[in-house]
C-alpha positions in Angstrom: 106.8 84.4 113.1 103.7 84.0 115.1 100.5 82.6 113.8 98.3 84.6 111.5 97.0 87.7 113.3 93.6 89.1 112.7 93.6 92.5 114.4 96.0 95.2 115.4 96.2 96.6 119.0 98.3 99.7 119.4 99.2 102.0 122.3 99.9 105.3 120.7 102.1 106.2 117.7 101.4 106.8 114.0 99.8 103.9 112.0 100.0 103.7 108.3 98.4 101.2 105.8 101.0 99.7 103.4 100.3 97.4 100.5 103.2 98.3 98.3 101.2 100.4 95.9 102.4 103.9 94.9 99.7 105.5 97.1 100.7 103.5 100.1 104.4 104.3 99.6 103.5 108.0 99.7 101.5 107.4 102.8 104.5 105.6 104.4 106.7 108.6 103.7 104.2 111.0 105.2 103.6 108.7 108.2 107.4 108.4 108.9 107.6 112.2 108.7 104.7 112.6 111.2 106.2 110.0 113.5 109.5 111.8 113.5 107.8 115.2 114.2 105.9 113.7 117.1 108.7 111.5 118.5 106.5 108.4 118.2 106.7 104.9 116.9 105.7 104.3 113.3 103.3 101.3 113.1 103.2 99.8 109.6 100.0 97.9 109.0 99.8 95.3 106.2 96.5 93.6 105.7 96.5 90.5 103.5 94.4 87.7 102.1 95.3 84.6 100.2 94.5 86.5 97.0 96.9 89.4 97.9 99.7 87.7 99.7 103.0 86.8 97.9 103.4 83.1 97.5 105.9 81.8 100.1 109.2 80.8 98.5 110.3 77.2 98.5 107.0 75.5 98.0 106.7 73.3 94.9 104.0 73.8 92.4 100.7 72.2 93.6 101.7 72.4 97.2 99.6 74.6 99.4 101.6 76.7 101.9 100.2 77.0 105.5 98.7 80.2 106.7 101.8 80.7 108.9 104.0 80.5 105.8 101.9 83.1 104.1 102.0 85.3 107.2 105.8 85.0 107.2 106.0 85.8 103.5 103.9 88.9 103.8 105.9 90.0 106.8 109.2 89.6 104.9 107.9 91.5 101.9 106.6 94.3 104.1 110.0 94.5 105.9 111.8 94.8 102.5 109.5 97.6 101.4 110.0 99.5 104.6 113.8 99.0 104.3 113.9 100.2 100.7 111.7 103.2 101.4 112.9 104.4 104.8 116.5 103.1 104.8 118.4 101.0 107.3 118.2 101.9 110.0 114.9 103.8 109.6 114.7 107.4 110.9 112.1 106.4 113.4 111.3 103.2 115.4 109.2 101.0 113.2 106.9 98.1 114.2 105.3 95.9 111.6 101.8 94.6 112.0 100.9 91.9 109.4 97.2 91.1 109.7 95.1 88.4 107.9 92.1 90.7 107.5 90.4 93.0 105.0 92.3 96.3 104.9 89.5 98.5 106.4 89.1 96.2 109.4 92.9 96.1 110.0 93.3 99.8 109.8 90.2 100.6 111.9 91.4 98.3 114.6 94.8 100.0 114.5 93.1 103.4 114.8 91.6 102.5 118.1 95.1 102.8 119.7 96.9 105.1 117.3 97.4 108.8 117.7 97.2 109.3 113.9 96.2 107.0 111.0 97.7 107.6 107.6 96.4 106.1 104.4 97.0 106.6 100.7 94.5 108.0 98.2 93.7 105.6 95.4 90.3 106.8 94.0 89.2 104.8 91.0 86.8 105.3 88.1 86.0 108.4 86.1 86.0 110.7 89.1 89.2 109.5 90.6 90.4 113.0 91.3 87.3 113.8 93.3 86.7 110.6 95.2 88.6 108.7 97.9 89.3 105.0 97.5 86.9 102.9 99.4 89.5 102.0 102.1 90.4 105.6 102.7 86.8 106.6 102.8 86.0 104.0 105.4 89.0 105.1 107.5 87.9 108.8 107.3 84.4 107.9 108.3 85.0 105.3 111.0 88.6 105.7 112.4 88.9 106.3 116.1 91.7 108.8 115.7 92.5 111.6 113.3 93.1 110.3 109.8 95.5 111.8 107.2 94.8 110.8 103.6 97.8 111.4 101.4 96.9 112.4 97.9 99.0 111.8 94.8 101.5 114.5 93.8 100.4 116.5 90.8 
């Protein structure tokens, strides 16, 4: 695994934000379908921070894992989610992009080279049914490519 990456550079394909939440799993399904229809690569983008990353295995309590160990741990957990959701082998070529960055920044950098950006809807608060989550809203407003927001099934 290479050192912690802070941005995503793509050359075409369908990019999808994945964090393991139900909304991101629905987005992964939709993005895989779109990539298959288009005959393109599916780019799975997983942004992480020390707060959101799974603790790397094998480190004793009190030991602080390196950034590279966190990067590898996030990559492994992302690969497992993709395997469980899409199967082995997946129906389309998949490339994982694990980025030490806030989610909006990672997804917007991916949008600069993607043909389509897919994100899940996770609106919160009393008007959850009416509002986009902040990440989805930033992607819709600022992405450099068309953006598909996948809403929950009702």
